[in-house]
C-alpha positions as CSV (number, residue, x, y, z in Angstrom):
1,M,27.1,-8.8,16.4
2,A,25.6,-11.7,14.1
3,D,28.0,-14.0,13.0
4,N,26.7,-16.9,11.3
5,L,23.4,-16.0,10.1
6,L,21.9,-19.1,10.0
7,N,22.2,-20.1,13.5
8,Y,19.1,-17.4,13.9
9,F,16.9,-19.5,11.6
10,R,14.8,-22.4,12.1
11,W,14.1,-25.2,9.4
12,V,10.9,-25.5,7.7
13,E,10.5,-28.5,5.1
14,S,7.1,-29.4,5.0
15,K,4.2,-28.3,3.0
16,N,1.8,-29.3,5.6
17,N,3.7,-26.7,8.1
18,D,1.1,-24.0,9.2
19,L,3.5,-21.0,8.2
20,V,3.7,-22.6,4.6
21,K,-0.2,-22.8,4.3
22,Q,-0.7,-19.3,5.5
23,L,1.9,-18.2,2.9
24,M,0.3,-19.9,0.0
25,A,-3.4,-18.7,1.2
26,H,-1.5,-15.1,1.4
27,Q,-0.4,-15.8,-2.7
28,V,-3.5,-17.3,-3.7
29,G,-5.4,-14.2,-2.4
30,G,-9.0,-14.0,-2.0
31,R,-11.4,-14.8,0.8
32,S,-8.7,-17.2,2.3
33,A,-6.1,-14.4,2.6
34,A,-8.8,-12.0,3.5
35,K,-9.7,-14.0,6.1
36,L,-6.0,-14.5,7.5
37,R,-5.4,-10.9,7.3
38,K,-8.7,-9.9,9.7
39,E,-7.9,-12.8,12.0
40,Q,-4.0,-12.5,12.3
41,A,-3.4,-8.6,11.2
42,L,-0.6,-10.0,9.4
43,T,0.4,-9.4,5.4
44,L,2.6,-10.7,3.2
45,L,5.9,-8.9,1.8
46,E,7.7,-10.2,-1.0
47,G,10.9,-9.1,-2.1
48,T,14.4,-7.6,-1.2
49,H,12.7,-3.6,-2.2
50,L,9.5,-4.1,0.0
51,L,11.0,-5.2,3.1
52,D,13.8,-2.9,2.9
53,S,11.3,0.1,2.1
54,W,9.7,-1.1,5.7
55,Y,13.1,-1.3,7.1
56,R,14.2,2.3,6.4
57,A,11.0,3.8,6.9
58,G,11.4,3.0,10.6
59,H,8.8,0.2,10.7
60,S,11.0,-2.8,11.2
61,A,9.4,-3.7,14.5
62,S,6.1,-4.4,12.3
63,L,8.4,-7.4,10.5
64,K,7.2,-10.6,12.5
65,T,8.3,-13.4,10.9
66,I,11.4,-13.2,8.0
67,I,11.3,-16.2,5.2
68,T,14.5,-17.0,3.0
69,N,15.8,-20.0,1.7
70,P,19.6,-21.5,1.3
71,A,20.2,-20.1,-1.8
72,S,19.4,-16.5,-1.0
73,V,21.1,-16.0,2.2
74,D,24.5,-15.3,0.9
75,I,22.8,-12.9,-1.8
76,P,24.6,-9.3,-1.0
77,E,20.8,-7.2,-0.5
78,V,19.4,-10.6,1.5
79,K,22.3,-11.2,3.7
80,E,22.6,-7.1,4.3
81,L,19.4,-6.7,5.5
82,I,18.7,-9.9,7.7
83,T,22.2,-8.9,9.0
84,S,20.8,-5.6,9.7
85,L,17.4,-7.2,11.4
86,V,19.4,-9.6,13.3
87,N,21.8,-7.2,14.9
88,D,18.7,-5.0,15.9
89,S,17.1,-7.9,17.3
90,I,20.4,-8.3,19.7
91,S,20.5,-5.3,20.8
92,N,16.9,-4.5,21.2
93,S,15.2,-7.2,23.4
94,A,11.7,-5.5,22.6
95,L,12.4,-6.9,18.8
96,S,11.5,-10.5,18.0
97,Y,12.0,-12.0,14.8
98,D,10.8,-15.2,13.6
99,F,13.8,-16.1,11.2
100,V,12.7,-19.0,8.7
101,L,14.8,-20.9,6.4
102,L,12.9,-22.8,3.9
103,K,13.4,-25.9,2.0
104,E,14.2,-25.1,-1.8
105,S,11.3,-27.2,-3.1
106,L,8.8,-25.1,-1.4
107,V,9.6,-21.8,-2.8
108,K,7.9,-21.9,-5.9
109,A,4.6,-22.7,-4.3
110,V,5.1,-19.4,-1.7
111,S,6.7,-17.0,-4.0
112,A,5.0,-15.0,-6.8
113,F,8.5,-14.2,-8.2
114,H,10.5,-17.1,-10.4
115,T,13.8,-15.1,-10.4
116,G,15.9,-13.1,-8.4
117,P,16.4,-13.4,-4.7
118,F,13.4,-15.1,-2.2
119,L,12.9,-13.1,0.9
120,L,9.6,-13.0,2.4
121,A,8.3,-11.6,5.3
122,L,4.9,-11.1,7.2
123,L,3.9,-7.9,8.3
124,E,1.9,-6.7,11.1
125,F,-0.3,-3.8,9.8
126,K,-2.8,-1.6,11.7
127,N,-5.6,0.2,10.4
128,S,-5.7,3.6,11.1
129,N,-8.6,5.8,12.8
130,Q,-6.7,8.7,13.6
131,I,-7.0,10.4,10.2
132,E,-6.6,14.2,10.3
133,L,-9.8,15.0,8.5
134,N,-8.6,19.1,8.0
135,Q,-5.4,17.8,5.9
136,D,-5.1,16.5,2.4
137,L,-6.8,13.2,2.1
138,V,-6.8,10.7,-0.7
139,I,-10.1,8.7,-0.9
140,L,-10.6,5.6,-2.9
141,D,-14.6,5.1,-3.4
142,G,-14.5,1.5,-5.0
143,V,-11.5,1.0,-6.9
144,Q,-11.3,-2.7,-7.2
145,D,-8.1,-3.6,-9.3
146,A,-5.4,-4.3,-7.5
147,G,-2.6,-2.6,-9.7
148,N,-4.6,0.5,-9.6
149,V,-5.1,0.8,-6.0
150,G,-1.1,0.5,-5.7
151,N,-0.4,3.1,-8.1
152,I,-2.3,5.5,-6.8
153,L,-0.7,4.8,-3.4
154,R,2.4,5.0,-4.7
155,T,1.6,8.3,-6.6
156,S,0.0,9.6,-3.5
157,A,2.9,9.4,-1.2
158,A,5.4,10.7,-4.2
159,A,3.0,14.0,-4.0
160,G,2.9,14.4,-0.4
161,F,-0.5,13.0,0.2
162,R,-0.3,10.9,3.2
163,Q,-3.5,10.1,4.6
164,I,-5.6,7.8,2.5
165,I,-9.3,6.7,3.4
166,C,-10.6,3.1,1.5
167,L,-14.4,2.9,1.4
168,P,-15.8,0.0,0.7
169,G,-15.3,-1.8,-2.4
170,T,-11.8,-0.9,-2.7
171,A,-9.2,-3.6,-2.9
172,C,-7.7,-4.3,0.2
173,P,-4.5,-2.0,0.5
174,W,-2.6,-4.4,2.5
175,S,-3.0,-7.4,0.1
176,N,0.0,-8.8,-1.3
177,K,-0.6,-7.6,-4.7
178,V,-1.5,-4.1,-3.6
179,L,1.7,-4.2,-1.6
180,R,4.0,-5.1,-4.6
181,A,2.1,-2.3,-6.9
182,G,2.3,0.1,-4.2
183,M,6.3,-0.7,-4.1
184,G,6.8,0.5,-0.3
185,A,4.4,3.1,-0.5
186,Q,2.3,1.7,2.4
187,A,5.2,2.2,4.8
188,V,4.8,5.7,5.0
189,L,1.0,6.6,4.7
190,E,-1.6,6.7,7.4
191,I,-4.5,4.1,5.6
192,S,-7.6,3.5,6.9
193,E,-10.1,1.1,5.6
194,D,-13.7,0.3,5.7
195,F,-13.7,3.0,8.8
196,Y,-15.0,5.9,7.6
197,T,-18.1,6.3,5.9
198,V,-19.6,8.7,3.3
199,E,-21.6,10.4,6.1
200,D,-18.4,11.1,7.8
201,I,-17.1,12.6,4.6
202,S,-20.0,14.7,4.1
203,H,-19.0,16.9,6.8
204,L,-15.3,17.1,6.0
205,P,-14.0,21.0,6.6
206,I,-11.9,20.7,3.5
207,A,-12.9,20.8,-0.1
208,L,-13.9,17.8,-1.3
209,L,-13.1,17.0,-5.1
210,S,-14.1,14.2,-7.4
211,T,-12.9,13.2,-11.0
212,Q,-16.2,13.2,-13.2
213,L,-15.9,13.1,-16.9
214,Q,-18.9,16.1,-16.8
215,G,-17.5,17.8,-14.0
216,K,-18.1,21.3,-13.7
217,L,-14.8,22.5,-12.8
218,S,-11.7,21.9,-14.8
219,L,-8.8,21.0,-13.2
220,F,-6.1,23.3,-14.7
221,E,-8.5,26.5,-13.7
222,M,-8.4,25.5,-9.5
223,H,-5.3,27.3,-8.4
224,D,-7.3,29.0,-5.2
225,L,-8.9,25.7,-4.5
226,L,-6.2,23.6,-4.8
227,S,-3.7,26.0,-2.7
228,S,-5.5,24.8,0.6
229,P,-5.8,20.9,2.1
230,V,-8.2,19.3,-0.3
231,A,-9.7,15.4,-0.4
232,W,-9.3,13.9,-3.9
233,V,-12.1,11.2,-4.5
234,F,-11.3,8.6,-7.3
235,G,-13.8,6.1,-8.1
236,N,-14.3,2.8,-9.6
237,E,-13.0,1.9,-13.3
238,G,-16.3,1.2,-14.8
239,F,-18.7,3.7,-12.8
240,G,-16.7,6.3,-11.7
241,V,-17.4,7.6,-7.9
242,S,-20.9,6.7,-6.6
243,K,-23.7,8.8,-6.6
244,L,-23.7,9.5,-3.0
245,I,-20.3,11.0,-3.4
246,Q,-21.2,12.8,-6.8
247,D,-23.7,14.6,-4.7
248,I,-21.4,15.7,-1.6
249,S,-18.4,16.4,-3.7
250,Q,-17.3,19.2,-6.4
251,G,-17.2,17.4,-9.7
252,V,-13.7,17.9,-11.3
253,R,-12.9,17.3,-15.0
254,I,-9.7,16.6,-16.7
255,P,-9.3,18.3,-20.1
256,Q,-8.6,15.9,-23.0
257,E,-9.2,15.3,-26.4
258,S,-12.6,14.3,-27.0
259,R,-12.2,11.6,-29.1
260,V,-9.9,9.6,-26.7
261,E,-11.6,7.3,-24.1
262,S,-11.4,8.6,-20.3
263,L,-8.4,8.0,-18.3
264,N,-7.7,4.9,-16.3
265,V,-8.2,5.9,-12.7
266,A,-4.6,5.7,-11.6
267,S,-3.8,7.9,-14.5
268,A,-6.2,10.3,-13.5
269,A,-5.2,10.3,-10.1
270,A,-1.7,11.0,-10.6
271,I,-2.8,14.1,-13.0
272,C,-4.9,15.7,-10.3
273,L,-2.3,14.9,-7.4
274,F,0.7,16.4,-9.4
275,E,-1.5,19.2,-10.5
276,T,-2.3,20.0,-7.0
277,L,1.4,19.8,-5.9
278,R,2.4,21.9,-9.1
279,V,0.4,24.7,-7.8
280,R,1.3,25.0,-4.4
281,L,5.0,24.6,-5.9
282,H,4.2,27.7,-7.7
283,R,2.6,29.6,-5.0
284,T,5.3,29.4,-2.4
285,A,8.3,29.9,-5.5
């Protein structure tokens, strides 16, 4: 069992350290962060909630580097999580975590949070190419805002839609901003990014539904269709789903007050996914 936690950490105090540079790049985002993710298949988790989500989901082996600072080590929630990881690595030689203690003056440069305990992790992620195309799917077609993507992932997980396909133009589901917005949802989802094409989607053996302002189907009159596995497509914030998707999918409209602007894509997704869940729960009641 772990005794003095600090014995398991290595000390980093230079801003020129390679790890510090990587953490800063992940926080800045953009091309440099995308390049790092592509080259290393690693992304950044920040905060005790996200790390705990991965740990409790049984994916602790995906956590590669754990970073904190002296001021946070003894904070109960940080200490508990790190103690669990240290004990797991002691009892299982297959787990090899790199525990890093960061100099206080470097914390602001690598953290998006300015209050609360400081805890980061580099997470190894995998792009799934094993999506079951005959089961429920959520497909994101050019959803660009990180907050929207993260919210849709979180809603998908909550509504029982565990498979996600991200088409080109969609914000990376593994960027640290999307991870923060997802609040741990990625830990329980199968996510495929830039692997499946519109051509693949056109051959799905299940109903392909896309939200459209002028859709022929009304969401609240689709009980039979929603009782079986479906693929929901949610499109770009400004332009909606692409013309290619419109041509191969059934358009669904969400009834709403005509004088009000169309719904935000994350709000529309929540309504559609939970209406699907409601229909199924009602059928089994």
